[in-house]
C-alpha positions in Angstrom: 12.2 -20.7 -0.4 12.9 -17.0 -0.7 10.5 -16.4 -3.6 7.7 -18.1 -1.8 8.2 -15.9 1.3 8.4 -12.8 -0.8 5.2 -13.7 -2.6 3.4 -14.4 0.6 4.7 -11.1 2.1 3.3 -9.4 -1.0 -0.1 -11.1 -0.6 -0.2 -10.1 3.0 0.7 -6.5 2.1 -1.9 -6.5 -0.6 -4.5 -7.7 1.8 -3.6 -5.1 4.4 -3.4 -2.3 1.9 -6.7 -3.2 0.3 -8.4 -3.5 3.8 -7.1 -0.1 4.9 -8.1 1.5 1.6 -11.6 0.0 1.8 -12.1 0.8 5.5 -11.0 4.4 4.9 -13.3 4.8 1.8 -16.4 3.3 3.5 -15.9 5.3 6.7 -15.4 8.5 4.8 -18.6 7.7 2.8 -20.5 7.3 6.1 -19.2 10.8 7.1 -20.6 12.2 3.8 -17.1 12.9 2.6 -16.5 15.4 5.3 -13.0 16.9 5.7 -13.5 18.2 9.2 -10.4 17.6 11.3 -8.4 16.7 8.3 -5.7 19.0 9.7 -5.2 19.3 13.5 -5.4 23.1 13.2 -9.2 23.1 13.0 -9.8 21.5 16.3 -8.8 18.5 18.4 -6.6 16.0 16.7 -8.7 13.1 15.4 -8.1 10.3 13.0 -9.7 11.2 9.7 -10.7 8.3 7.3 -8.8 10.1 4.6 -5.6 9.4 6.5 -6.3 5.6 6.6 -7.3 5.6 2.9 -4.0 7.3 2.0 -1.9 4.8 4.0 -3.8 1.9 2.3 -3.3 3.5 -1.2 0.4 4.1 -0.4 1.0 0.4 0.4 -0.4 -0.9 -2.9 2.6 -0.3 -5.2 5.0 -2.0 -2.7 2.7 -5.0 -2.5 2.3 -5.3 -6.3 6.1 -5.0 -6.6 6.6 -8.0 -4.2 3.9 -10.1 -5.9 5.2 -9.3 -9.4 8.6 -10.8 -8.5 10.4 -7.7 -9.7 14.1 -8.2 -9.0 16.7 -5.5 -8.6 19.3 -6.9 -11.0 18.5 -4.4 -13.8 18.2 -7.1 -16.5 21.5 -8.8 -15.8 22.1 -12.5 -15.2 24.1 -14.0 -12.4 27.2 -14.0 -14.6 26.8 -10.3 -15.3 25.6 -10.8 -18.9 23.0 -8.4 -20.1 19.7 -10.1 -21.2 17.9 -9.2 -24.4 
């Protein structure tokens, strides 16, 4: 049951990350790749599409890790034997 839940969580994370990345890229394109208000020092604090794009991109490795089924056992079996 746990592998199924982990796989579904990975798919949900992949969907969310891809959606955020795409939304950030499309919105940034509509702004002609402007970097105005990227840092709040230039004016009023506003959400820049680059911020959303970065959050989406940052979530992709975690989602791929969950989908790939990578385990944290470092190549050992349950008995502690090292696999070849």
